[in-house]
C-alpha positions in Angstrom: 169.7 23.3 -143.7 172.8 21.6 -144.8 174.9 23.1 -147.6 175.4 21.0 -150.7 179.0 20.9 -151.9 178.0 21.9 -155.4 177.0 25.3 -154.1 179.9 25.7 -151.7 182.0 28.0 -153.9 179.4 30.7 -154.2 178.5 30.3 -150.5 182.2 30.5 -149.5 182.7 33.8 -151.4 179.6 35.1 -149.7 181.0 34.1 -146.3 184.4 35.6 -146.9 182.9 38.9 -148.2 180.5 39.0 -145.3 183.3 38.4 -142.8 185.5 41.2 -144.3 182.5 43.5 -144.3 181.8 42.8 -140.7 185.5 43.4 -139.8 185.6 46.6 -141.7 182.4 48.0 -140.3 183.4 46.9 -136.8 186.8 48.6 -137.0 185.2 51.8 -138.3 182.5 51.8 -135.7 185.0 51.2 -132.9 187.5 53.7 -134.0 185.4 56.6 -132.8 185.4 55.1 -129.3 188.6 53.2 -129.3 189.7 54.9 -126.1 187.2 52.7 -124.3 189.1 49.6 -125.3 192.4 49.3 -123.6 195.4 47.2 -124.6 194.2 44.2 -122.6 191.5 43.7 -125.3 194.2 43.1 -127.9 194.5 39.3 -128.7 198.0 38.3 -127.9 200.3 35.3 -128.1 202.0 35.1 -124.7 205.3 33.4 -125.4 206.0 32.6 -121.7 202.9 31.4 -119.9 202.4 29.8 -116.5 201.4 26.1 -116.4 200.7 23.8 -113.5 200.0 20.4 -115.2 203.7 19.6 -116.0 204.9 20.0 -112.4 201.9 20.4 -110.1 203.2 23.8 -109.2 202.9 27.1 -111.1 205.8 27.1 -113.5 206.8 29.2 -116.5 206.8 27.3 -119.8 210.4 28.4 -120.3 211.4 26.3 -117.3 209.3 23.1 -118.0 211.4 20.2 -119.3 208.7 18.3 -121.2 206.9 19.7 -124.3 203.8 21.7 -123.3 201.2 23.8 -125.0 198.6 26.2 -123.5 195.3 27.1 -125.1 194.2 30.2 -123.3 190.8 31.8 -123.1 191.5 34.2 -126.0 192.3 31.3 -128.3 189.2 29.5 -127.1 187.2 32.5 -128.3 187.8 31.1 -131.8 185.9 28.0 -131.0 182.5 29.4 -130.1 179.8 26.7 -130.4 182.3 23.9 -130.6 183.6 21.2 -128.3 187.0 20.2 -126.8 187.6 17.7 -129.7 187.3 20.5 -132.2 189.9 22.5 -130.2 192.4 19.6 -129.9 192.2 18.6 -133.6 193.8 22.0 -134.5 196.8 21.6 -132.2 200.2 20.4 -133.2 200.9 16.7 -132.8 197.2 15.7 -132.3 195.1 13.8 -134.8 191.6 12.5 -134.4 189.1 10.0 -135.7 185.3 10.8 -135.6 182.2 8.9 -136.7 180.3 11.9 -138.0 179.5 15.4 -136.8 179.0 17.0 -133.3 178.5 14.6 -130.4 179.4 11.4 -132.4 182.1 9.0 -131.1 185.6 10.3 -131.5 189.2 9.3 -130.6 192.4 11.3 -130.6 196.0 10.4 -131.0 199.1 12.1 -129.5 202.7 10.9 -130.0 201.4 7.6 -131.3 199.1 6.8 -128.3 195.3 6.9 -128.5 193.0 8.6 -126.0 193.0 5.6 -123.6 196.7 6.2 -123.1 196.5 10.0 -122.6 195.2 11.1 -119.2 192.5 13.8 -119.2 191.8 15.7 -116.0 189.3 18.5 -115.2 190.5 20.9 -112.5 192.7 18.2 -111.2 190.1 15.4 -111.2 190.3 12.4 -113.5 187.8 12.3 -116.3 186.8 9.5 -118.7 185.0 6.2 -119.1 186.5 3.4 -117.0 184.8 0.8 -119.1 186.2 2.0 -122.5 189.1 3.9 -121.0 188.6 7.0 -123.2 187.2 10.5 -122.3 184.2 11.9 -124.1 185.8 15.2 -125.0 183.4 15.5 -128.0 180.6 16.3 -125.5 182.4 19.0 -123.5 181.5 22.5 -124.6 184.5 24.8 -125.3 182.3 27.8 -124.1 182.5 26.7 -120.5 186.3 26.3 -120.4 188.9 28.9 -119.4 192.1 27.2 -120.4 193.5 23.9 -121.6 197.1 22.7 -120.9 198.6 19.9 -123.0 201.6 18.0 -121.6 203.2 15.8 -124.3 205.0 12.5 -123.5 205.2 10.2 -120.5 206.6 12.5 -117.9 203.1 12.9 -116.4 202.9 9.3 -115.4 205.1 9.8 -112.4 203.0 12.8 -111.4 199.5 11.5 -112.1 199.8 7.7 -112.4 198.0 5.4 -114.8 196.9 6.4 -118.4 199.5 9.2 -118.9 201.9 7.2 -121.2 201.2 9.5 -124.1 200.6 12.7 -122.2 198.2 14.7 -120.0 195.5 17.1 -121.0 194.1 19.3 -118.2 190.9 21.3 -118.7 190.3 24.3 -116.4 186.7 25.4 -115.8 185.7 28.9 -116.7 185.8 31.3 -113.8 188.9 30.0 -112.0 190.6 33.4 -112.7 187.9 36.2 -112.5 189.4 39.6 -113.1 186.3 41.8 -112.6 182.6 41.5 -112.0 180.7 41.2 -115.3 177.8 39.6 -117.1 178.1 38.4 -120.7 175.6 36.9 -123.1 176.3 35.0 -126.4 174.1 34.1 -129.3 175.4 32.2 -132.3 174.3 30.6 -135.5 176.0 28.3 -138.0 175.7 25.8 -140.8 173.3 22.8 -140.5 171.0 25.0 -138.5 173.4 25.1 -135.6 172.6 27.6 -132.9 173.9 28.5 -129.5 172.7 30.7 -126.6 174.6 31.3 -123.4 175.0 33.6 -120.4 177.9 33.9 -117.9 177.9 36.0 -114.7 181.0 36.7 -112.6 181.3 38.6 -109.3 184.5 39.6 -107.6 185.4 41.5 -104.4 188.5 41.7 -102.2 188.0 38.2 -100.7 185.8 36.2 -103.1 184.9 35.4 -106.7 182.0 33.6 -108.2 181.4 32.5 -111.8 178.3 30.8 -113.2 177.7 30.0 -116.8 175.1 28.1 -118.8 174.7 27.5 -122.6 172.6 25.6 -125.0 173.9 24.1 -128.3 171.7 22.5 -130.9 172.3 21.4 -134.5 170.5 19.3 -137.2 173.9 17.8 -138.1 174.5 15.8 -141.3 174.4 12.2 -142.3 177.3 10.5 -140.5 177.6 7.5 -142.9 179.3 8.2 -146.2 178.6 4.7 -147.4 176.7 1.9 -145.7 179.2 -0.9 -146.3 177.8 -4.2 -145.1 175.1 -2.6 -142.9 171.9 -0.9 -143.8 172.3 2.4 -141.9 169.7 5.1 -142.1 170.6 7.9 -144.5 169.4 10.7 -142.3 170.9 13.7 -140.6 172.4 13.0 -137.2 171.6 15.9 -134.9 173.0 16.9 -131.6 171.9 19.0 -128.6 173.4 19.8 -125.3 172.9 21.9 -122.2 176.1 23.0 -120.5 177.0 24.6 -117.2 180.0 25.7 -115.3 180.5 26.9 -111.7 183.6 28.3 -109.9 183.7 29.8 -106.4 186.8 31.0 -104.5 186.9 32.5 -101.1 189.8 33.8 -99.0 189.1 32.8 -95.4 192.2 34.5 -94.0 195.6 35.7 -95.2 196.8 32.1 -95.2 193.7 30.0 -95.7 191.5 29.8 -98.8 188.8 27.5 -100.2 187.0 26.9 -103.5 185.0 24.7 -105.7 184.4 24.2 -109.4 182.2 22.2 -111.6 181.7 21.5 -115.3 178.6 19.6 -116.6 176.9 18.7 -119.9 173.7 16.9 -120.6 173.5 16.0 -124.3 171.6 13.8 -126.8 173.2 12.5 -130.0 171.3 11.0 -133.0 173.1 7.9 -134.1 172.8 5.4 -136.9 171.7 1.9 -136.2 171.7 -1.2 -138.5 168.4 -1.9 -140.1 165.3 0.1 -140.7 163.7 -1.1 -137.4 165.5 1.6 -135.5 165.1 4.8 -137.5 165.2 7.1 -134.5 168.3 5.7 -132.6 169.9 8.1 -130.2 172.2 8.2 -127.2 171.7 10.3 -124.0 174.9 11.4 -122.2 175.7 13.0 -118.9 179.3 14.1 -118.4 181.2 16.3 -116.1 183.4 16.9 -113.0 183.1 18.7 -109.7 186.0 19.6 -107.3 186.3 21.3 -104.0 189.5 22.3 -102.1 191.0 23.9 -99.0 194.5 25.5 -99.3 196.8 26.7 -96.5 199.8 28.9 -97.3 202.8 29.8 -95.2 206.1 31.6 -96.2 207.7 28.2 -97.0 204.8 25.8 -97.8 201.6 25.5 -99.7 199.3 22.6 -98.7 196.1 21.7 -100.5 193.4 19.2 -99.6 191.0 18.5 -102.5 188.1 16.2 -103.2 186.2 15.7 -106.4 184.2 13.4 -108.6 183.7 12.9 -112.3 181.0 11.1 -114.2 180.6 9.6 -117.7 177.2 8.2 -118.2 175.7 7.0 -121.5 172.4 5.4 -122.4 172.0 4.2 -126.0 168.6 3.4 -127.7 169.5 1.4 -130.8 169.7 -2.0 -132.4 172.4 -3.0 -129.9 170.1 -2.4 -126.9 168.4 -5.5 -125.5 165.5 -3.3 -124.7 165.1 -0.3 -127.0 162.9 1.8 -124.7 165.1 1.3 -121.7 168.3 1.4 -123.7 171.7 0.0 -122.7 173.7 2.1 -120.2 177.2 2.4 -119.0 177.6 4.7 -116.0 181.1 5.3 -114.7 182.1 7.4 -111.7 185.6 8.4 -110.5 185.9 9.7 -107.0 189.2 11.3 -105.9 190.8 12.8 -102.8 194.3 14.3 -102.7 196.6 15.9 -100.1 199.7 17.6 -101.4 202.3 20.0 -100.0 204.7 22.2 -102.0 207.8 23.1 -100.0 210.2 26.0 -100.8 213.4 24.0 -100.3 215.8 26.9 -101.2 216.9 26.1 -103.8 214.2 24.4 -105.6 210.7 23.2 -104.7 209.8 19.8 -103.2 206.3 18.3 -103.7 205.0 15.5 -101.6 201.5 14.1 -101.5 199.1 11.2 -101.3 196.0 10.4 -103.4 193.0 8.1 -103.1 190.9 7.1 -106.2 187.7 5.1 -106.4 186.4 3.9 -109.8 182.9 2.5 -110.1 180.9 1.1 -113.1 177.2 0.5 -113.3 176.2 -1.2 -116.6 173.1 -2.9 -118.0 173.2 -6.4 -119.4 175.3 -6.4 -122.5 175.2 -8.1 -125.9 177.4 -10.9 -127.1 180.5 -10.0 -129.1 178.6 -10.4 -132.4 176.7 -7.3 -131.6 173.2 -8.9 -131.5 170.9 -9.1 -128.5 171.4 -12.2 -126.4 169.4 -12.1 -123.1 171.5 -14.9 -121.8 174.5 -12.6 -121.6 174.5 -10.7 -118.3 176.6 -7.8 -117.1 180.2 -9.2 -117.3 181.8 -6.8 -114.9 182.8 -8.5 -111.6 183.9 -6.7 -109.6 182.4 -3.4 -110.8 184.7 -1.1 -108.8 188.3 -0.7 -107.7 190.4 1.6 -105.6 193.9 3.1 -106.1 196.0 4.4 -103.3 199.0 6.5 -104.3 202.0 8.4 -102.9 204.3 10.8 -104.9 207.3 13.0 -104.4 208.9 15.5 -106.8 211.6 18.1 -107.0 212.0 21.0 -109.3 214.7 23.6 -109.7 214.8 26.6 -112.0 218.0 28.6 -112.1 219.5 31.1 -114.6 221.6 28.5 -116.3 219.8 25.2 -115.8 216.4 23.5 -115.0 215.9 20.2 -113.1 212.9 18.0 -112.5 212.5 14.6 -110.8 209.4 12.7 -109.8 208.6 9.4 -108.3 205.2 7.8 -107.7 203.8 4.5 -106.4 200.2 3.3 -107.1 198.6 0.4 -105.2 195.6 -0.8 -107.3 193.1 -3.2 -105.7 193.0 -5.2 -108.9 196.5 -5.4 -110.3 198.8 -4.5 -107.3 201.7 -2.1 -107.1 203.2 0.0 -109.9 205.9 2.6 -109.7 207.0 5.2 -112.2 209.6 7.9 -112.2 210.8 10.8 -114.3 214.2 12.6 -114.6 214.8 15.7 -116.7 217.3 18.5 -117.1 218.0 21.4 -119.3 220.9 23.9 -119.6 221.0 27.5 -120.9 224.1 27.7 -123.0 223.3 31.2 -124.2 220.6 33.8 -123.7 217.2 32.5 -124.9 218.4 29.0 -125.7 217.8 25.7 -123.8 219.0 22.2 -124.5 217.6 19.4 -122.5 216.7 15.7 -122.1 214.0 13.8 -120.2 213.6 10.1 -119.3 210.2 8.8 -118.0 208.5 5.5 -117.4 204.7 5.1 -117.8 201.9 2.6 -117.5 198.2 2.1 -118.2 196.0 0.0 -116.0 193.6 -2.4 -117.9 190.1 -1.0 -118.3 187.0 -2.9 -117.2 186.4 -3.9 -120.8 190.0 -5.2 -121.1 189.4 -7.4 -118.0 185.9 -8.6 -118.3 184.4 -8.3 -121.8 182.6 -11.5 -122.8 184.7 -13.9 -124.8 187.8 -11.7 -124.2 188.0 -11.6 -120.4 191.3 -11.9 -118.6 191.3 -10.7 -115.0 195.1 -11.4 -114.8 196.1 -8.7 -117.3 199.1 -6.7 -116.4 199.4 -2.9 -117.0 200.8 -1.7 -120.3 204.3 -0.2 -119.8 206.5 2.3 -121.6 210.0 3.8 -121.4 210.3 7.2 -123.0 213.4 9.3 -123.9 213.0 12.9 -125.1 215.6 15.4 -126.1 215.0 19.0 -127.2 216.5 22.3 -128.2 214.5 25.5 -127.7 215.1 29.1 -128.5 212.9 32.0 -127.3 213.0 35.8 -127.2 210.6 38.7 -126.9 209.1 37.8 -130.4 209.0 34.0 -130.6 209.4 30.6 -129.1 210.6 27.7 -131.2 211.3 24.1 -130.1 212.5 21.0 -131.8 211.8 17.8 -129.8 212.9 14.2 -130.6 211.5 11.3 -128.7 211.7 7.5 -128.6 209.3 5.2 -126.8 209.4 1.4 -126.1 206.0 0.1 -125.2 205.5 -3.4 -123.8 202.6 -5.6 -122.6 200.2 -3.7 -124.8 196.7 -5.3 -124.5 195.3 -7.1 -127.5 192.7 -9.9 -127.6 192.8 -10.1 -123.7 196.5 -10.9 -123.5 199.7 -8.9 -122.9 201.5 -9.8 -126.1 201.7 -6.6 -128.1 204.8 -4.4 -128.4 205.5 -1.2 -130.2 208.3 1.2 -130.9 207.4 4.9 -131.3 209.9 7.5 -132.4 209.3 11.0 -133.8 210.2 14.6 -134.2 208.1 17.6 -133.2 208.8 21.2 -134.3 206.8 24.1 -133.1 207.4 27.8 -133.6 205.1 30.7 -132.5 205.9 34.4 -133.4 204.4 37.7 -132.3 205.6 40.7 -134.3 203.7 43.8 -133.4 200.3 43.4 -135.0 201.2 40.1 -136.8 201.2 36.6 -135.4 202.3 33.5 -137.2 203.6 30.0 -136.5 203.9 26.4 -137.5 204.0 22.9 -136.2 205.3 19.8 -137.8 205.3 16.2 -136.5 207.0 13.2 -137.9 205.8 9.9 -136.3 207.2 6.4 -136.8 204.9 4.2 -134.7 205.5 0.5 -135.6 203.9 -2.7 -134.3 206.8 -4.9 -133.0 204.7 -7.8 -131.8 206.6 -11.0 -132.7 204.8 -13.4 -135.1 202.1 -10.8 -135.8 200.7 -10.3 -139.3 201.1 -6.6 -138.8 204.7 -6.8 -137.6 206.7 -3.6 -138.5 203.6 -1.9 -139.9 202.6 1.6 -138.9 200.0 1.6 -136.1 196.4 2.4 -137.2 195.3 6.0 -137.6 198.9 7.3 -136.9 200.0 9.5 -139.8 203.7 9.6 -140.5 203.6 13.3 -141.3 201.3 16.1 -140.0 201.6 19.8 -139.7 200.0 23.1 -139.4 200.7 26.8 -140.3 198.9 29.9 -139.3 199.1 33.6 -139.8 197.1 36.4 -138.2 196.7 40.1 -137.9 195.4 41.8 -134.7 194.4 45.3 -133.6 192.6 46.4 -130.4 189.3 46.4 -132.2 189.6 43.3 -134.4 191.7 40.3 -135.3 191.7 37.7 -138.0 193.6 34.4 -138.4 194.1 31.9 -141.3 195.3 28.4 -140.6 196.0 25.3 -142.5 196.5 21.8 -141.1 197.7 18.8 -143.1 197.4 15.1 -142.2 199.2 12.4 -144.1 197.5 9.2 -145.2 196.8 6.6 -142.5 195.7 3.0 -142.3 192.7 1.8 -140.4 192.5 -1.1 -137.9 191.3 -3.2 -140.9 194.4 -2.1 -142.8 192.4 0.1 -145.2 194.0 3.3 -146.4 192.6 6.8 -145.7 193.9 9.5 -148.0 195.8 12.5 -146.8 194.0 15.9 -146.5 194.6 19.6 -145.9 192.0 21.8 -144.2 192.0 25.6 -144.5 190.2 27.5 -141.7 189.5 31.2 -141.1 188.6 32.8 -137.8 188.3 36.3 -136.5 186.6 38.7 -134.2 185.7 42.3 -134.0 184.4 44.8 -131.5 181.3 46.4 -133.0 181.1 48.5 -129.9 183.4 48.4 -126.8 181.0 46.0 -125.2 179.8 44.0 -128.2 182.1 41.5 -129.9 181.4 39.5 -133.0 183.1 36.2 -133.7 183.2 34.2 -137.0 184.8 30.9 -137.9 184.8 29.2 -141.3 186.2 25.7 -141.4 187.3 23.7 -144.5 187.2 26.8 -146.8 188.3 24.7 -149.8 185.5 22.2 -149.3 188.0 19.3 -149.0 186.5 15.8 -149.1 188.2 13.6 -146.5 187.6 10.7 -144.2 188.5 10.5 -140.5 187.4 7.0 -139.7 186.3 3.7 -141.4 185.1 0.5 -139.7 183.5 -2.7 -141.0 183.4 -1.3 -144.5 181.6 1.8 -143.4 183.2 5.2 -144.2 182.1 7.9 -141.8 181.3 11.3 -143.3 182.9 14.6 -142.6 181.5 18.1 -143.1 182.2 20.3 -146.1 182.6 24.0 -145.8 181.0 25.1 -142.5 180.7 28.3 -140.5 179.6 29.5 -137.1 179.1 33.2 -136.1 178.3 34.7 -132.8 177.7 37.9 -130.9 178.8 38.4 -127.3 177.7 41.4 -125.2 179.5 42.3 -121.9 178.2 44.3 -119.0 181.1 45.5 -116.7 
């Protein structure tokens, strides 16, 4: 049952008092057996983590040139029952739009670029729709994920190729780092009749590890339309349900040879709103995920890895836009990828060389004309419905006591648009203990999507890739208690695709400040982003205007307290006013969220998250006169039991 905003104050007080009561009782109950919980159970902010996305090799964050952020499994515990979009929207420098609650269409923006221009990969495999160009992160359950790495800026283009102009987000499947054999079960319940059940089993011995997890999420949701605008949408709750699974297997064949596979999958259904009363039960079925297998050979000087994988993004909608409501309209996209890479200990530094093959395929039903109404005469416009990309790349990385260096070069041969090359040069010096000053220059590009090339009335098979030149400078200071970084960046973007032509240009500049502190039992931090993303298209009516959905100012602050038996964290995130694609203004908003966990017993852990404590009214998206609704105060609580 959805909570009305008129009763939110009383309800909020009840939630907070209940949460404090749970924490107090849990701490008391666990005190008598606290010896059974070692220090590893204490939630921590590791100020110097190991990442692989920024360089393709395991590298300390203190040696990476480009701005990075790691969301580890302990932080993901705070997002029980939620999806990857929910996790990203609470990270510095990332803002989202969303057309309702869980499972509804969403988009995210990072450094002035939208999700089509930020590459998402799962365990090294590209993930996303090749028709729209954007990934369905709103459908991926956070409960099946071990870690997320965020690489800001264009330096990933010379490592991963197309679509990384604004950055790279890599998702790692749960079970890639099994520490001990265990079984855990989770049950949870939240607002709007949202419940979750799940179980994960992990086995580990001297040579192998296996992890298998499944979960079920279901919610009644809320009405996604705040006002109907020019359309008559159904004023009903829009529910969501999903079944999620993850698999990870690793085996050591010998001292030098190892193999493994991983998979992440979700099968979901989202209730959607459709114009007119003729389709009161409109919905969309989605199947999304990725699978990857690899063989790795290690010598004292080299590490070689051969991998093969595939990702899917399949959607079937049954609504007013379907030519046949029963059959629905479907867009099934598949990306198949093989890669061979070798890391060489060059003494000094590390050299990385490799080759990659990518196949992208689309299977779509007949589509509607651009007006959005059924037209049986309009057939599937995609011809061809597939393309291949052959790539080669080389990189060099050096980390010394007084400086860090990174250089990458990549060539992509696309069967549709030909050759494209990108490169990246970065360096940092250590003028004093704990301080780094550095700069980075990178070129990037985005290949046109199938919709860009072939959509009816806006088709142009001769489109060129979008291109960027990105300069980034930073100063960073870190010690045992904190890591702080100030980054300034400037990007020139050309040949941006609009109305089936390469005419658009943009200049994006900004500042990003992050600071994370860990002082004994207290953690706190902040993030602030200033973004000036202007349309520089000559003779355009929007010339020199801020790009849609890009706030000039956004920021977050958090403070937390942690003990071996419990932890609690309060965070606030502010987003400035933004304009929509139709040049309508969306007001600024600030959300206050509370999360925490407690060990009721050494094996039983309780988690609670309360979002939008102040019951802020805000809007994330507006289109064609329709304002999409957002949720008021909401909560989700869960219990997890572990057998070791």
